[in-house]
C-alpha positions as CSV (number, residue, x, y, z in Angstrom):
1,M,59.6,179.1,107.9
2,Q,62.5,176.9,108.2
3,N,64.9,178.7,110.8
4,N,68.2,177.2,110.4
5,S,68.2,177.8,106.4
6,R,70.0,179.2,103.9
7,W,67.9,180.1,101.0
8,H,69.6,180.6,97.5
9,Y,67.6,182.3,94.7
10,L,68.3,182.0,91.2
11,D,66.5,182.5,88.0
12,T,66.2,179.2,86.2
13,A,66.3,175.7,86.9
14,E,69.3,175.0,85.0
15,Q,71.0,177.5,87.5
16,V,69.6,175.5,90.4
17,A,71.2,172.6,89.1
18,E,74.4,173.9,88.1
19,A,74.7,175.5,92.0
20,A,73.6,172.4,94.1
21,C,76.2,170.2,91.6
22,Q,78.6,172.6,92.9
23,Q,78.0,172.6,96.6
24,I,78.0,168.6,96.3
25,L,81.4,168.6,94.4
26,N,82.7,170.8,97.5
27,A,81.4,168.7,100.0
28,A,82.7,164.8,98.4
29,K,86.1,166.9,97.9
30,S,86.1,168.2,101.7
31,A,84.6,165.2,103.1
32,I,87.1,162.6,101.3
33,S,89.8,164.7,102.4
34,N,89.2,164.6,105.9
35,R,87.4,161.1,106.3
36,G,88.1,159.4,103.6
37,K,84.6,158.7,101.9
38,F,81.6,160.9,101.1
39,K,78.1,159.4,102.1
40,L,75.7,160.6,99.5
41,V,71.8,160.1,99.9
42,L,70.2,160.8,96.8
43,A,66.6,162.7,95.7
44,G,64.2,161.1,93.8
45,G,61.6,162.2,91.3
46,T,62.8,164.5,88.4
47,T,64.1,167.6,89.6
48,P,67.3,166.1,90.6
49,E,67.9,164.7,87.4
50,K,69.7,167.9,85.9
51,V,72.0,167.8,88.9
52,Y,73.0,163.9,88.3
53,Q,73.9,164.8,85.0
54,L,76.1,167.4,85.6
55,L,77.6,165.6,88.1
56,A,78.3,162.6,85.9
57,A,80.0,165.3,83.6
58,S,82.8,166.0,86.2
59,G,85.8,164.8,87.4
60,A,85.1,163.5,90.7
61,D,86.9,161.0,92.8
62,W,84.2,158.3,92.6
63,A,86.2,155.6,94.3
64,N,85.7,157.0,97.3
65,W,81.7,158.2,96.6
66,T,79.1,156.1,98.9
67,I,75.6,156.2,97.7
68,Y,72.5,155.7,99.4
69,Y,68.5,157.0,98.7
70,G,66.3,158.6,100.8
71,D,63.3,156.8,99.8
72,E,62.3,154.2,97.1
73,R,58.6,153.4,95.2
74,C,58.0,149.2,96.1
75,L,58.2,148.9,92.2
76,P,60.4,146.1,90.5
77,A,63.8,146.5,90.8
78,D,64.2,147.3,86.7
79,H,61.0,149.5,86.6
80,P,61.1,153.3,85.0
81,D,59.3,155.4,87.7
82,R,62.4,153.9,90.6
83,N,64.3,156.2,92.2
84,S,67.2,154.1,91.5
85,V,66.6,153.8,88.0
86,L,66.7,157.2,87.1
87,A,69.9,157.4,89.2
88,S,71.4,155.2,87.5
89,R,70.3,156.4,84.0
90,A,71.5,159.6,85.0
91,L,74.7,159.1,86.9
92,L,75.9,155.9,88.5
93,D,75.9,154.2,85.1
94,K,78.5,156.5,83.8
95,V,81.2,157.1,86.7
96,A,83.1,154.8,88.3
97,I,81.7,154.3,92.1
98,P,82.4,150.8,93.2
99,E,78.9,148.6,93.3
100,S,79.7,147.6,97.0
101,H,79.3,151.3,97.6
102,I,76.1,151.9,96.3
103,F,73.4,150.7,98.8
104,T,69.8,150.5,97.2
105,I,66.5,150.5,98.7
106,P,65.1,146.9,97.8
107,A,61.8,148.2,97.6
108,E,60.4,145.2,95.5
109,I,60.2,142.8,98.4
110,G,57.7,144.8,100.4
111,P,57.5,148.0,102.5
112,E,58.3,146.2,105.8
113,L,60.9,143.7,104.8
114,A,62.5,146.5,102.9
115,A,62.6,149.1,105.4
116,D,63.8,146.6,107.8
117,R,66.8,145.4,105.4
118,Y,68.0,149.5,104.6
119,K,67.7,150.5,108.4
120,V,71.2,148.7,108.5
121,A,72.9,150.5,105.9
122,V,71.3,153.6,107.4
123,A,72.8,152.5,110.8
124,K,76.0,151.7,109.7
125,A,76.4,155.2,107.3
126,G,76.2,156.9,110.9
127,T,76.1,160.7,109.8
128,F,75.8,161.5,106.0
129,D,78.0,164.2,104.3
130,M,75.3,165.3,102.3
131,V,71.5,164.7,101.6
132,L,69.6,165.9,98.9
133,L,66.1,166.3,99.3
134,G,63.1,167.9,97.2
135,V,59.5,169.1,98.0
136,G,56.5,168.3,96.9
137,E,53.3,170.1,96.4
138,D,51.7,168.9,99.4
139,G,55.2,169.6,101.3
140,H,56.4,166.1,101.5
141,T,60.0,165.0,101.2
142,A,61.4,161.5,100.6
143,S,58.6,159.2,101.5
144,L,57.4,161.0,104.3
145,F,53.8,162.6,103.4
146,P,51.3,164.8,105.5
147,G,49.0,163.0,107.6
148,H,51.4,160.1,108.2
149,Q,52.4,158.8,111.3
150,H,55.9,156.8,112.0
151,P,58.1,156.1,114.9
152,E,60.3,159.4,115.7
153,N,63.5,157.1,116.7
154,E,63.4,154.8,113.4
155,L,65.9,155.0,110.7
156,T,63.5,153.3,108.2
157,H,59.8,153.8,107.6
158,P,57.7,151.1,105.3
159,V,54.7,153.8,103.8
160,Y,51.7,152.7,103.0
161,N,48.8,154.9,101.3
162,S,51.0,157.5,99.6
163,P,48.8,160.2,97.8
164,K,50.9,159.5,95.0
165,P,51.4,156.5,93.5
166,P,52.4,153.8,93.9
167,S,50.9,153.5,97.1
168,E,53.9,151.3,99.2
169,R,56.9,153.0,99.5
170,V,60.5,152.7,101.9
171,S,61.8,156.3,103.2
172,I,64.3,157.6,105.5
173,S,63.3,158.7,108.5
174,A,63.2,162.4,109.1
175,K,65.7,162.2,112.2
176,A,68.5,160.1,109.8
177,L,67.5,162.6,107.0
178,S,68.3,165.4,109.0
179,N,71.4,163.5,111.0
180,S,73.8,165.1,107.6
181,R,76.5,167.7,107.7
182,E,74.9,168.9,105.0
183,V,71.3,169.0,103.4
184,I,70.0,170.5,100.0
185,F,66.5,170.9,99.0
186,L,66.0,171.7,95.1
187,I,62.9,173.3,94.3
188,T,61.8,174.2,90.6
189,G,58.8,174.7,88.9
190,A,55.4,177.2,89.5
191,N,53.5,174.7,91.1
192,K,55.7,175.1,94.1
193,Q,54.9,178.5,94.4
194,E,52.0,177.6,97.1
195,I,53.6,175.2,99.4
196,V,57.1,177.5,100.0
197,K,54.8,179.9,101.1
198,Q,53.4,177.8,103.3
199,W,56.3,176.3,104.4
200,R,58.1,180.0,105.0
201,A,54.9,181.1,107.0
202,G,55.8,177.7,109.6
203,A,53.2,175.4,108.3
204,D,53.4,171.8,109.7
205,L,54.5,169.9,106.8
206,P,57.0,166.9,106.3
207,V,59.6,169.1,105.1
208,A,59.7,171.0,108.1
209,T,60.8,168.0,110.1
210,I,64.5,168.1,108.6
211,V,66.6,169.8,110.7
212,P,70.4,169.2,111.0
213,E,72.6,170.8,113.4
214,N,74.1,172.8,110.5
215,P,71.8,175.3,108.1
216,V,70.0,173.6,104.9
217,D,70.6,175.1,101.8
218,I,67.6,175.4,99.5
219,Y,68.3,176.2,96.2
220,I,65.3,177.7,94.5
221,D,64.4,179.1,91.0
222,S,62.3,182.2,90.0
223,D,59.0,180.1,89.0
224,A,59.1,178.5,92.6
225,F,59.1,181.5,94.4
226,K,57.2,184.5,93.8
227,L,57.2,187.6,96.6
């Protein structure tokens, strides 16, 4: 089980999104007050979409937000399955974050070159203020998959042979994702029950490699967690 963690048990996916949204807004206010900017890493997939919609409806200090992506699929830049396209549709196109503050992974140029380019942005970011992550049914997070081996000291990884399509991706490394003041996991749906049990039992899963200094916050709905 994730030793350094706070589990937040909520009834519905809607409540998960609302609670996570509030923590993000609180973190943003604190970061901007203390350091002048808020560095946020967005999660991919559909689980965080409701969080992004709630954020878009809030009155945050957008001018001082900086956006990164935990991973991206090697698809054309405007492909609807891209994490950047989903985030833009749900959040970024609706708020006034300066375009120069949004660091998109150029995954359309291929995993090797894109990972090489994106590591520059990750290195310049240093410590993130907040990282959002999900958990797949196989225990993957970002595009860190079971059985895949990556050099531990890399900031970004080219990903090949993903068990989920598309097979080629780019991911920020576990080391760099762990370099964050706060980390939130969003877990919803009955299809996550088994992997949550394995995670809590101490299984060797990619999700368990995210180990920031501060406790991670895990927001989980009643469908995903059954005693």
